[in-house]
C-alpha positions in Angstrom: -114.1 150.9 92.3 -117.2 153.1 91.8 -120.3 153.2 94.0 -123.2 151.0 93.1 -125.8 152.5 90.8 -128.6 152.4 93.4 -131.2 154.4 91.6 -132.1 156.1 88.3 -130.6 159.4 89.4 -127.2 157.7 89.9 -127.4 156.0 86.5 -128.3 159.2 84.7 -125.7 161.2 86.6 -123.0 158.7 85.5 -124.3 158.7 81.9 -124.2 162.5 81.8 -120.6 162.4 82.8 -119.7 160.7 79.5 -118.7 162.9 76.5 -121.3 164.2 74.1 -124.2 163.1 76.3 -127.3 165.1 77.2 -130.4 164.8 79.3 -133.5 164.3 77.3 -136.8 162.4 77.5 -138.3 159.2 76.1 -142.0 158.7 76.5 -142.1 161.8 78.7 -139.6 160.4 81.1 -135.9 161.3 81.7 -133.4 159.7 79.4 -129.7 160.1 78.4 -129.1 160.7 74.7 -126.1 161.5 72.6 -125.9 165.2 71.7 -124.6 164.6 68.2 -127.3 162.4 66.8 -130.0 162.3 69.6 -129.8 158.5 70.0 -131.1 157.4 73.4 -129.2 154.8 75.3 -130.3 155.0 78.9 -134.0 155.1 80.0 -136.1 154.4 83.1 -137.5 150.9 83.0 -141.3 150.4 82.5 -141.3 147.3 84.7 -142.4 147.0 88.3 -139.0 145.7 89.2 -136.8 148.8 89.9 -134.5 148.9 86.9 -133.3 151.1 84.1 -132.9 150.2 80.4 -129.8 150.2 78.3 -129.7 149.9 74.5 -126.8 147.6 73.7 -126.0 144.0 72.8 -127.4 141.9 75.6 -126.6 138.2 75.5 -123.3 138.1 77.3 -124.4 140.5 80.1 -127.6 138.4 80.8 -125.6 135.1 80.7 -122.9 136.3 83.1 -124.9 138.5 85.4 -128.6 137.5 85.5 -129.1 138.9 88.9 -128.2 142.4 87.6 -128.9 142.3 83.8 -132.3 141.0 82.5 -135.0 141.4 79.9 -138.8 141.5 80.4 -140.9 140.2 77.5 -141.2 143.8 76.3 -137.5 143.9 75.5 -136.9 140.4 74.1 -135.8 140.6 70.5 -134.5 144.1 70.9 -130.9 145.4 71.6 -131.9 146.5 75.0 -131.8 145.1 78.5 -132.8 146.1 82.0 -130.4 146.7 84.9 -131.6 146.2 88.5 -130.7 149.0 90.8 -128.4 148.0 93.6 -128.6 144.4 92.6 -128.0 141.7 95.3 -125.7 139.8 92.9 -122.5 138.8 94.7 -120.9 141.2 92.2 -122.3 143.2 90.6 -119.1 145.0 90.1 -120.2 148.6 90.0 -117.6 149.2 87.4 -119.3 146.6 85.2 -122.6 148.5 85.3 -120.8 151.7 84.5 -118.9 150.0 81.7 -122.3 148.8 80.3 -123.6 152.4 80.4 -120.5 153.6 78.7 -120.8 150.9 76.0 -124.4 151.8 75.4 -123.5 155.4 75.0 -120.7 154.6 72.6 -123.0 152.5 70.5 -125.5 155.3 70.4 -122.9 157.8 69.3 -122.1 155.6 66.3 -125.8 155.2 65.1 -127.3 157.3 62.4 -128.9 160.6 63.5 -132.6 160.4 64.3 -135.1 162.0 62.0 -136.4 165.3 63.4 -139.9 165.0 65.0 -142.8 166.5 63.1 -144.2 169.6 64.8 
């Protein structure tokens, strides 16, 4: 069993341990992206609740772990959810959070490459 993801540094450290992943930025804040196609999959949340954002399919995680996985109105309708740091959920199984990070990374690897930014 892994340690709980208690802060963004722990989340990003775990994400960077996955293959073909690199540290990047999103809206001038740290983010994890895939090296091959520059698709981001883990970001710092923009909500007052201390959370980080994952890009992945969300419904099952929110239904089965609402104390850990949630969406603010900003993310509703998007393939992204927020994950509370060190959730008080009777789980949350730290492995489940790490599995969600790995799933988000795998989905990002399989997306089309991003268009280069205009300089």
